TORKEKE-296519 format. One record per residue: residue number from 1; residue in three letters; x, y, z of N, C-alpha, C in turn. Coordinates in pm, whole numbers, plus 50000, padded with zeros to 5 digits. Example, Ala and Ser with C-alpha at 12.3 -4.5 7.8 and 13.67 -1.06 7.14 Angstrom:
{node 1,ALA,{51319,49431,50780},{51230,49550,50780},{51320,49670,50780}}
{node 2,SER,{51285,49775,50708},{51367,49894,50714},{51290,50003,50787}}
***
This chain:
{node 1,MET,{50091,49846,49990},{50014,49999,49996},{50089,50129,50015}}
{node 2,SER,{50048,50221,49929},{50136,50328,49923},{50114,50423,50056}}
{node 3,SER,{50212,50494,50069},{50228,50614,50200},{50223,50707,50170}}
{node 4,PHE,{50217,50712,50033},{50274,50865,49962},{50138,50955,49940}}
{node 5,SER,{50135,51065,50007},{50006,51153,49979},{50029,51310,49967}}
{node 6,LEU,{49973,51362,49924},{49984,51532,49892},{49867,51585,49981}}
{node 7,GLY,{49894,51671,50071},{49808,51755,50149},{49697,51855,50062}}
{node 8,PRO,{49589,51886,50128},{49480,51938,50050},{49551,52104,49969}}
{node 9,ASN,{49655,52155,50028},{49715,52259,49982},{49749,52252,49864}}
{node 10,TRP,{49788,52126,49806},{49815,52117,49669},{49736,52106,49565}}
{node 11,SER,{49576,52136,49593},{49452,52145,49505},{49459,52256,49408}}
{node 12,ARG,{49537,52346,49468},{49542,52490,49360},{49655,52477,49260}}
{node 13,VAL,{49759,52382,49266},{49882,52376,49178},{49827,52364,49048}}
{node 14,ASN,{49893,52430,48958},{49893,52457,48848},{50012,52466,48733}}
{node 15,TRP,{50114,52485,48829},{50220,52465,48764},{50328,52368,48834}}
{node 16,VAL,{50425,52268,48754},{50503,52190,48845},{50639,52217,48758}}
{node 17,LEU,{50731,52256,48854},{50872,52263,48819},{50952,52114,48837}}
{node 18,THR,{50982,52028,48738},{51054,51910,48763},{51214,51914,48698}}
{node 19,ASP,{51293,51847,48791},{51404,51800,48763},{51388,51675,48641}}
{node 20,VAL,{51505,51652,48572},{51484,51527,48451},{51554,51416,48517}}
{node 21,ASP,{51703,51414,48541},{51771,51297,48559},{51767,51273,48673}}
{node 22,ASP,{51710,51141,48675},{51670,51042,48807},{51561,51090,48883}}
{node 23,THR,{51501,51191,48808},{51339,51246,48872},{51240,51191,48760}}
{node 24,ILE,{51244,51255,48635},{51172,51187,48546},{51232,51049,48476}}
{node 25,THR,{51360,51029,48455},{51427,50919,48443},{51463,50848,48527}}
{node 26,LEU,{51522,50730,48501},{51606,50644,48618},{51687,50559,48548}}
{node 27,HIS,{51817,50567,48628},{51922,50513,48573},{51940,50529,48414}}
{node 28,GLY,{51939,50665,48351},{51941,50676,48219},{51798,50662,48156}}
{node 29,ARG,{51712,50575,48175},{51613,50546,48107},{51487,50607,48136}}
{node 30,LEU,{51403,50660,48022},{51257,50722,48060},{51148,50604,48066}}
{node 31,PRO,{51121,50601,48209},{51002,50477,48218},{50897,50555,48140}}
{node 32,PRO,{50792,50469,48063},{50672,50501,47969},{50591,50551,48062}}
{node 33,GLU,{50584,50543,48211},{50485,50584,48288},{50510,50719,48321}}
{node 34,ALA,{50640,50785,48324},{50670,50918,48360},{50630,50999,48225}}
{node 35,LEU,{50667,50910,48087},{50610,51017,48001},{50461,51034,47981}}
{node 36,ARG,{50389,50942,48021},{50254,50941,48017},{50203,51048,48103}}
{node 37,ALA,{50283,51042,48239},{50211,51137,48344},{50247,51289,48311}}
{node 38,LEU,{50392,51310,48228},{50395,51436,48157},{50275,51451,48098}}
{node 39,GLU,{50215,51406,48006},{50097,51393,47903},{50002,51432,47967}}
{node 40,GLN,{49956,51358,48078},{49836,51370,48189},{49835,51498,48247}}
{node 41,LEU,{49918,51541,48305},{49952,51669,48362},{49920,51792,48254}}
{node 42,GLN,{49963,51756,48143},{49940,51868,48016},{49791,51858,47993}}
{node 43,GLU,{49735,51762,47995},{49598,51734,47959},{49503,51798,48035}}
{node 44,ALA,{49535,51790,48176},{49457,51849,48278},{49480,52010,48289}}
{node 45,GLY,{49580,52048,48177},{49606,52221,48217},{49706,52239,48309}}
{node 46,ILE,{49786,52156,48334},{49896,52197,48465},{50007,52214,48358}}
{node 47,GLY,{50107,52325,48360},{50191,52353,48321},{50324,52311,48386}}
{node 48,VAL,{50390,52228,48314},{50498,52164,48340},{50643,52215,48274}}
{node 49,VAL,{50730,52248,48366},{50864,52328,48299},{50982,52219,48367}}
{node 50,ALA,{51052,52164,48267},{51182,52078,48294},{51298,52160,48353}}
{node 51,VAL,{51374,52192,48466},{51439,52242,48511},{51574,52155,48535}}
{node 52,THR,{51653,52186,48461},{51763,52056,48467},{51905,52138,48438}}
{node 53,GLY,{52004,52028,48479},{52146,52059,48440},{52175,52006,48301}}
{node 54,ALA,{52090,51938,48244},{52121,51875,48116},{52186,51973,48019}}
{node 55,CYS,{52240,51899,47929},{52325,52003,47818},{52214,52066,47714}}
{node 56,ALA,{52256,52176,47642},{52148,52238,47560},{52092,52128,47450}}
{node 57,GLY,{52209,52033,47402},{52133,51941,47271},{52017,51840,47341}}
{node 58,TRP,{52072,51811,47455},{51918,51715,47540},{51800,51771,47564}}
{node 59,CYS,{51845,51943,47598},{51710,51991,47599},{51646,52020,47498}}
{node 60,ASP,{51709,52044,47383},{51665,52066,47246},{51541,51947,47217}}
{node 61,HIS,{51592,51840,47265},{51551,51716,47233},{51411,51733,47325}}
{node 62,ILE,{51429,51734,47442},{51307,51744,47534},{51214,51844,47499}}
{node 63,ALA,{51235,51958,47462},{51144,52069,47464},{51072,52049,47326}}
{node 64,HIS,{51116,51960,47208},{51080,51939,47099},{50988,51807,47116}}
{node 65,ALA,{51037,51721,47188},{50974,51591,47164},{50883,51555,47292}}
{node 66,TRP,{50891,51619,47415},{50795,51597,47549},{50705,51677,47551}}
{node 67,PRO,{50593,51599,47628},{50493,51736,47669},{50539,51814,47773}}
{node 68,VAL,{50609,51908,47756},{50628,52034,47836},{50604,52169,47791}}
{node 69,ASN,{50591,52257,47877},{50585,52370,47846},{50712,52449,47786}}
{node 70,ALA,{50832,52405,47871},{50947,52467,47847},{51081,52398,47912}}
{node 71,VAL,{51189,52404,47891},{51292,52365,47962},{51403,52468,48000}}
{node 72,LEU,{51396,52452,48100},{51509,52547,48165},{51662,52462,48169}}
{node 73,GLY,{51733,52484,48094},{51851,52400,48070},{51992,52444,48117}}
{node 74,GLU,{52079,52378,48152},{52213,52390,48200},{52204,52471,48319}}
{node 75,ASN,{52108,52405,48416},{52111,52469,48553},{52045,52634,48518}}
{node 76,GLY,{51972,52662,48421},{51888,52794,48430},{51982,52868,48348}}
{node 77,ALA,{52057,52847,48263},{52128,52937,48168},{52071,52942,48051}}
{node 78,ILE,{51979,52853,48002},{51910,52888,47873},{51757,52850,47898}}
{node 79,VAL,{51673,52878,47807},{51533,52825,47821},{51505,52815,47661}}
{node 80,LEU,{51461,52692,47664},{51408,52649,47517},{51235,52658,47546}}
{node 81,GLU,{51174,52716,47463},{51040,52715,47468},{50950,52713,47341}}
{node 82,LYS,{50867,52659,47303},{50798,52665,47170},{50687,52782,47175}}
{node 83,HIS,{50689,52828,47055},{50583,52971,47060},{50533,52931,46918}}
{node 84,ASN,{50385,52891,46911},{50320,52873,46800},{50389,52753,46690}}
{node 85,GLY,{50441,52642,46763},{50521,52546,46681},{50682,52573,46658}}
{node 86,ARG,{50708,52714,46691},{50857,52730,46654},{50954,52721,46774}}
{node 87,MET,{51044,52684,46803},{51118,52695,46909},{51208,52793,46902}}
{node 88,THR,{51237,52839,47062},{51322,52968,47062},{51395,52905,47188}}
{node 89,LEU,{51529,52984,47180},{51646,52976,47297},{51666,53109,47323}}
{node 90,THR,{51671,53141,47476},{51720,53279,47505},{51803,53222,47608}}
{node 91,SER,{51861,53357,47651},{51958,53327,47791},{51941,53475,47865}}
{node 92,ALA,{51972,53497,47976},{51978,53620,48027},{52091,53701,48004}}
{node 93,ARG,{52193,53624,47947},{52329,53703,47910},{52340,53670,47758}}
{node 94,PRO,{52411,53757,47676},{52432,53721,47562},{52512,53594,47544}}
{node 95,LEU,{52467,53526,47454},{52533,53360,47438},{52670,53394,47404}}
{node 96,ALA,{52738,53491,47348},{52877,53492,47295},{52966,53519,47450}}
{node 97,GLU,{52893,53581,47521},{52971,53609,47654},{52969,53468,47714}}
{node 98,VAL,{52880,53414,47737},{52845,53304,47778},{52932,53198,47754}}
{node 99,ARG,{52951,53186,47614},{53036,53086,47572},{53195,53123,47580}}
{node 100,ALA,{53231,53229,47580},{53363,53293,47635},{53398,53235,47782}}
{node 101,ASP,{53296,53263,47868},{53322,53214,48001},{53335,53082,48006}}
{node 102,GLN,{53272,52984,47915},{53239,52843,47927},{53398,52790,47883}}
{node 103,ALA,{53423,52863,47776},{53576,52829,47715},{53682,52849,47827}}
{node 104,ARG,{53699,52961,47891},{53801,52966,48009},{53789,52874,48104}}
{node 105,LEU,{53651,52820,48146},{53628,52740,48263},{53669,52615,48224}}
{node 106,ARG,{53655,52568,48107},{53677,52434,48065},{53847,52419,48037}}
{node 107,VAL,{53920,52516,48017},{54059,52516,48009},{54098,52489,48156}}
{node 108,GLN,{54058,52568,48273},{54062,52550,48409},{54045,52415,48474}}
{node 109,ILE,{53927,52359,48423},{53886,52248,48483},{53965,52113,48416}}
{node 110,GLU,{53980,52130,48285},{54081,52032,48241},{54217,52004,48323}}
{node 111,ALA,{54271,52150,48319},{54387,52139,48396},{54372,52078,48516}}
{node 112,MET,{54281,52099,48597},{54245,52037,48729},{54221,51908,48729}}
{node 113,LEU,{54183,51823,48626},{54173,51666,48603},{54282,51633,48572}}
{node 114,LEU,{54407,51688,48544},{54510,51630,48474},{54578,51559,48621}}
{node 115,ASN,{54538,51587,48760},{54530,51523,48864},{54438,51430,48913}}
{node 116,GLU,{54337,51427,48829},{54239,51321,48877},{54203,51239,48733}}
{node 117,PRO,{54317,51129,48711},{54341,51055,48573},{54224,50986,48540}}
{node 118,ASP,{54098,50938,48685},{53998,50860,48626},{53881,50925,48603}}
{node 119,LEU,{53891,51072,48609},{53752,51186,48600},{53789,51209,48462}}
{node 120,THR,{53661,51244,48389},{53657,51310,48254},{53547,51408,48252}}
{node 121,LEU,{53539,51483,48157},{53421,51561,48111},{53312,51461,48095}}
{node 122,THR,{53176,51511,48074},{53078,51413,48019},{53099,51419,47899}}
{node 123,LEU,{53043,51302,47826},{53037,51264,47691},{52929,51381,47631}}
{node 124,ASP,{52869,51448,47700},{52770,51552,47633},{52792,51701,47639}}
{node 125,GLN,{52965,51682,47675},{53020,51831,47694},{53006,51892,47570}}
{node 126,PRO,{53031,51842,47442},{53019,51920,47289},{52891,51987,47259}}
{node 127,TYR,{52776,51940,47363},{52652,51993,47311},{52604,52065,47392}}
{node 128,ARG,{52716,52134,47539},{52695,52233,47627},{52726,52351,47566}}
{node 129,LEU,{52616,52467,47587},{52641,52590,47550},{52727,52691,47643}}
{node 130,CYS,{52663,52635,47782},{52716,52719,47898},{52819,52680,48001}}
{node 131,GLU,{52786,52538,48019},{52860,52484,48137},{52960,52387,48096}}
{node 132,VAL,{53028,52361,48218},{53147,52234,48177},{53117,52137,48281}}
{node 133,ALA,{53102,52017,48236},{53039,51901,48331},{53126,51777,48358}}
{node 134,ILE,{53139,51741,48477},{53247,51645,48507},{53145,51494,48522}}
{node 135,ASP,{53182,51395,48484},{53080,51273,48482},{53139,51213,48623}}
{node 136,ILE,{53012,51213,48723},{53055,51144,48859},{52976,51041,48877}}
{node 137,GLY,{52883,50978,48771},{52842,50885,48784},{52746,50816,48669}}
{node 138,GLN,{52729,50877,48552},{52655,50861,48461},{52699,50739,48364}}
{node 139,ASN,{52850,50752,48344},{52901,50657,48247},{53019,50594,48338}}
{node 140,ARG,{52991,50593,48446},{53146,50528,48544},{53085,50491,48675}}
{node 141,GLU,{53140,50453,48745},{53084,50414,48886},{53084,50513,48969}}
{node 142,ARG,{52966,50545,49050},{52988,50675,49132},{53073,50692,49214}}
{node 143,VAL,{53112,50841,49193},{53229,50883,49268},{53181,50925,49440}}
{node 144,ASP,{53272,50888,49494},{53262,50908,49642},{53218,51059,49683}}
{node 145,PRO,{53129,51060,49785},{53034,51163,49776},{53158,51290,49865}}
{node 146,GLU,{53247,51254,49929},{53370,51321,49983},{53450,51385,49857}}
{node 147,ARG,{53477,51293,49773},{53551,51348,49670},{53479,51455,49587}}
{node 148,VAL,{53336,51427,49562},{53272,51516,49499},{53291,51659,49578}}
{node 149,ALA,{53273,51648,49684},{53264,51758,49782},{53393,51863,49770}}
{node 150,ALA,{53499,51783,49758},{53634,51817,49726},{53657,51877,49601}}
{node 151,LEU,{53600,51841,49485},{53570,51912,49370},{53501,52011,49344}}
{node 152,LEU,{53393,52000,49435},{53298,52123,49425},{53395,52281,49482}}
{node 153,GLU,{53441,52222,49600},{53554,52333,49662},{53637,52377,49571}}
{node 154,ARG,{53703,52286,49494},{53833,52354,49391},{53771,52432,49288}}
{node 155,ILE,{53646,52412,49256},{53580,52456,49139},{53545,52605,49206}}
{node 156,HIS,{53467,52600,49326},{53457,52755,49368},{53536,52836,49407}}
{node 157,ALA,{53646,52772,49445},{53797,52855,49433},{53817,52943,49303}}
{node 158,LEU,{53790,52874,49218},{53826,52978,49096},{53716,53057,49071}}
{node 159,GLY,{53630,53080,49163},{53495,53218,49154},{53425,53180,49066}}
{node 160,ALA,{53424,53012,49028},{53289,52955,48960},{53169,52897,49047}}
{node 161,HIS,{53087,52882,49005},{52953,52820,49057},{52957,52701,49007}}
{node 162,ALA,{52917,52588,49073},{52931,52444,49051},{52807,52388,49126}}
{node 163,THR,{52739,52268,49108},{52649,52197,49173},{52693,52051,49133}}
{node 164,ALA,{52634,51968,49241},{52647,51798,49190},{52511,51756,49212}}
{node 165,SER,{52455,51682,49094},{52356,51612,49062},{52388,51454,49107}}
{node 166,SER,{52291,51386,49056},{52323,51239,49091},{52423,51187,49005}}
{node 167,ILE,{52440,51272,48866},{52536,51210,48754},{52659,51296,48727}}
{node 168,HIS,{52633,51426,48745},{52730,51505,48707},{52782,51627,48822}}
{node 169,ILE,{52864,51690,48792},{52901,51819,48819},{52889,51898,48744}}
{node 170,ASN,{52804,52011,48757},{52799,52162,48654},{52871,52244,48710}}
{node 171,ALA,{52950,52302,48618},{53042,52405,48656},{53002,52537,48556}}
{node 172,TRP,{52989,52673,48610},{52961,52769,48522},{53030,52895,48579}}
{node 173,TYR,{53043,53003,48501},{53070,53121,48548},{52949,53205,48513}}
{node 174,GLY,{52879,53314,48583},{52764,53371,48573},{52679,53338,48678}}
{node 175,GLU,{52582,53426,48722},{52486,53415,48826},{52353,53346,48786}}
{node 176,HIS,{52338,53257,48676},{52235,53199,48678},{52225,53054,48754}}
{node 177,SER,{52087,53036,48765},{52077,52903,48852},{51925,52859,48858}}
{node 178,LYS,{51938,52734,48887},{51778,52682,48835},{51662,52754,48912}}
{node 179,ARG,{51702,52814,49032},{51592,52859,49117},{51581,53021,49038}}
{node 180,ALA,{51683,53107,49026},{51678,53222,48953},{51580,53218,48842}}
{node 181,THR,{51647,53102,48748},{51574,53150,48619},{51413,53072,48630}}
{node 182,ALA,{51381,52993,48717},{51246,52913,48744},{51165,53021,48767}}
{node 183,LEU,{51211,53108,48886},{51125,53214,48910},{51083,53314,48840}}
{node 184,ARG,{51200,53346,48761},{51190,53448,48684},{51079,53423,48542}}
{node 185,TYR,{51095,53307,48502},{51032,53248,48401},{50851,53230,48468}}
{node 186,LEU,{50851,53198,48597},{50707,53213,48644},{50668,53319,48673}}
{node 187,SER,{50738,53431,48670},{50714,53593,48704},{50656,53613,48573}}
{node 188,GLN,{50710,53598,48475},{50692,53647,48354},{50578,53594,48303}}
{node 189,ARG,{50530,53499,48365},{50391,53427,48310},{50274,53485,48424}}
{node 190,GLY,{50297,53576,48522},{50192,53649,48565},{50197,53586,48736}}
{node 191,LEU,{50274,53511,48775},{50263,53466,48954},{50355,53548,49012}}
{node 192,SER,{50277,53592,49073},{50324,53685,49213},{50394,53627,49325}}
{node 193,GLY,{50457,53661,49414},{50513,53590,49538},{50423,53490,49626}}
{node 194,SER,{50307,53551,49643},{50232,53448,49736},{50170,53362,49630}}
{node 195,GLU,{50143,53382,49489},{50092,53274,49416},{50204,53166,49393}}
{node 196,LEU,{50347,53189,49404},{50434,53078,49386},{50425,52978,49486}}
{node 197,HIS,{50371,53010,49599},{50338,52921,49732},{50231,52863,49713}}
{node 198,HIS,{50126,52876,49653},{50023,52793,49645},{49984,52711,49477}}
{node 199,ARG,{50053,52782,49390},{50004,52739,49267},{50137,52655,49208}}
{node 200,VAL,{50258,52654,49265},{50373,52597,49201},{50417,52481,49270}}
{node 201,GLY,{50422,52364,49243},{50502,52260,49312},{50643,52215,49240}}
{node 202,CYS,{50747,52177,49294},{50862,52150,49231},{50875,51996,49284}}
{node 203,ILE,{50969,51899,49211},{51015,51783,49209},{51151,51774,49178}}
{node 204,GLY,{51251,51671,49266},{51361,51666,49260},{51409,51562,49312}}
{node 205,ASP,{51555,51534,49292},{51610,51417,49325},{51757,51435,49399}}
{node 206,SER,{51816,51546,49400},{51948,51544,49455},{51971,51705,49497}}
{node 207,PRO,{52090,51707,49568},{52110,51839,49611},{52083,51958,49513}}
{node 208,ASN,{52120,51914,49416},{52113,52047,49327},{51979,52093,49295}}
{node 209,ASP,{51877,52040,49351},{51719,52073,49369},{51704,52166,49478}}
{node 210,GLN,{51778,52154,49584},{51725,52219,49726},{51723,52371,49717}}
{node 211,ALA,{51758,52435,49614},{51734,52590,49636},{51573,52594,49578}}
{node 212,LEU,{51516,52486,49491},{51384,52519,49463},{51304,52464,49582}}
{node 213,PHE,{51366,52378,49643},{51282,52310,49767},{51266,52425,49871}}
{node 214,GLU,{51404,52505,49899},{51394,52622,49980},{51266,52732,49949}}
{node 215,ALA,{51280,52739,49816},{51210,52856,49754},{51046,52807,49758}}
{node 216,LEU,{51001,52691,49721},{50889,52636,49710},{50817,52566,49835}}
{node 217,PRO,{50742,52591,49902},{50703,52518,50021},{50643,52368,49950}}
{node 218,LEU,{50574,52388,49834},{50507,52242,49777},{50619,52183,49692}}
{node 219,SER,{50683,52090,49751},{50798,52036,49692},{50815,51886,49727}}
{node 220,VAL,{50844,51821,49635},{50842,51646,49647},{50992,51606,49584}}
{node 221,GLY,{51064,51534,49692},{51154,51431,49626},{51101,51285,49585}}
{node 222,VAL,{51161,51251,49496},{51128,51120,49429},{51239,51038,49530}}
{node 223,ALA,{51190,50895,49542},{51230,50843,49685},{51403,50809,49670}}
{node 224,ASN,{51457,50831,49553},{51621,50817,49573},{51691,50943,49634}}
{node 225,ILE,{51621,51029,49659},{51641,51142,49720},{51700,51111,49853}}
{node 226,ARG,{51644,51005,49933},{51710,50966,50039},{51836,50937,50064}}
{node 227,LYS,{51914,50925,49970},{52055,50869,49981},{52134,51001,49993}}
{node 228,TYR,{52083,51128,49983},{52146,51249,50018},{52084,51322,50128}}
{node 229,TRP,{51988,51253,50201},{51897,51317,50289},{51995,51407,50390}}
{node 230,ASP,{52091,51334,50465},{52151,51404,50577},{52239,51542,50493}}
{node 231,ARG,{52263,51526,50390},{52385,51653,50298},{52250,51767,50255}}
{node 232,LEU,{52154,51769,50274},{52034,51849,50219},{52026,51950,50311}}
{node 233,GLN,{52043,52067,50312},{52026,52190,50384},{51879,52201,50371}}
{node 234,HIS,{51826,52206,50261},{51676,52212,50239},{51618,52100,50166}}
{node 235,ARG,{51532,52047,50244},{51462,51901,50214},{51312,51921,50142}}
{node 236,PRO,{51268,51838,50039},{51124,51835,50037},{51045,51828,50104}}
{node 237,SER,{50923,51871,50123},{50817,51849,50201},{50735,51723,50206}}
{node 238,VAL,{50763,51632,50070},{50694,51497,50095},{50808,51423,50015}}
{node 239,VAL,{50798,51294,50023},{50898,51196,49930},{50810,51099,49902}}
{node 240,THR,{50822,51049,49785},{50736,50946,49690},{50798,50821,49746}}
{node 241,ASP,{50723,50707,49731},{50748,50572,49761},{50835,50516,49652}}
{node 242,LEU,{50823,50567,49530},{50913,50493,49391},{51033,50585,49390}}
{node 243,GLU,{51109,50541,49310},{51236,50610,49246},{51194,50663,49103}}
{node 244,GLY,{51266,50778,49087},{51299,50835,48950},{51180,50854,48891}}
{node 245,GLY,{51155,50807,48744},{51041,50822,48693},{50910,50754,48746}}
{node 246,TYR,{50933,50643,48802},{50801,50595,48885},{50760,50672,48988}}
{node 247,GLY,{50844,50732,49041},{50816,50826,49178},{50736,50947,49111}}
{node 248,PHE,{50790,51018,48993},{50710,51126,48930},{50597,51085,48877}}
{node 249,ALA,{50587,50957,48833},{50438,50919,48784},{50346,50907,48910}}
{node 250,GLN,{50422,50847,49052},{50311,50847,49154},{50262,50971,49190}}
{node 251,PHE,{50387,51078,49187},{50343,51241,49230},{50217,51259,49134}}
{node 252,ALA,{50230,51254,49001},{50170,51305,48907},{50012,51260,48915}}
{node 253,GLN,{50005,51110,48925},{49874,51066,48941},{49810,51109,49106}}
{node 254,THR,{49898,51124,49208},{49821,51190,49337},{49771,51299,49297}}
{node 255,LEU,{49851,51394,49242},{49839,51542,49250},{49699,51545,49153}}
{node 256,LEU,{49673,51472,49030},{49558,51469,48932},{49451,51407,49013}}
{node 257,ALA,{49476,51332,49116},{49351,51248,49188},{49291,51391,49270}}
{node 258,LEU,{49395,51446,49352},{49337,51540,49447},{49281,51647,49361}}
{node 259,ARG,{49299,51716,49254},{49250,51785,49200},{49100,51755,49130}}
{node 260,ARG,{49085,51613,49105},{48940,51592,49068},{48818,51590,49176}}
{node 261,ILE,{48900,51596,49290},{48785,51579,49433},{48724,51702,49441}}
***
């Protein structure tokens, strides 16, 4: 029997912000239940925005092929959104400036990795517009958390931002973030500060989602977030019984059932 539930305060939610890797997917695969859940949320008039560290190339696919309103990619550096069937890509800073910062940071991180011979940049690095990403669990054994923390500290010492997801360390220069871009996106659609607390829910799986957990009281973690529980400063208000995309589907079905009451 499921122990997962959402309180009545979720009944007004008509926007969902969702992470992608290990939140909608699981172990690199997209469960059909999760894809169907996205479609059902859209059919019910609930806006769905993917907020992810995924590369611009992967985000382009998601924005084109998945039932979502928009994709905020590379931890908020870019926004991909369809308007009248045509895709747009925007960023808060001119992309030329962002690309120059990315090139500089890549040189710095590649120099850092000379002393970490078993670590590499992600295979999708060529498809990134803004960030530099290190593989810590996608196409290799998962890197020890203490080592991840040390790498983050070294990147921060460069003056760059960096976060760790379940599979990557993402690093960038500039002030974008999942939280800042998501809240700006919603503000542009007319949601005021108080409405954010009543009409928007978020769901994620790892420490790089916790800034949204802090900003939005209606927050959910899929079950695999529990492996990071002791390292979270800001935790989701509820946790699903199931992991990854199966947990996302469980959340979506629970939300839709609540709205039908």
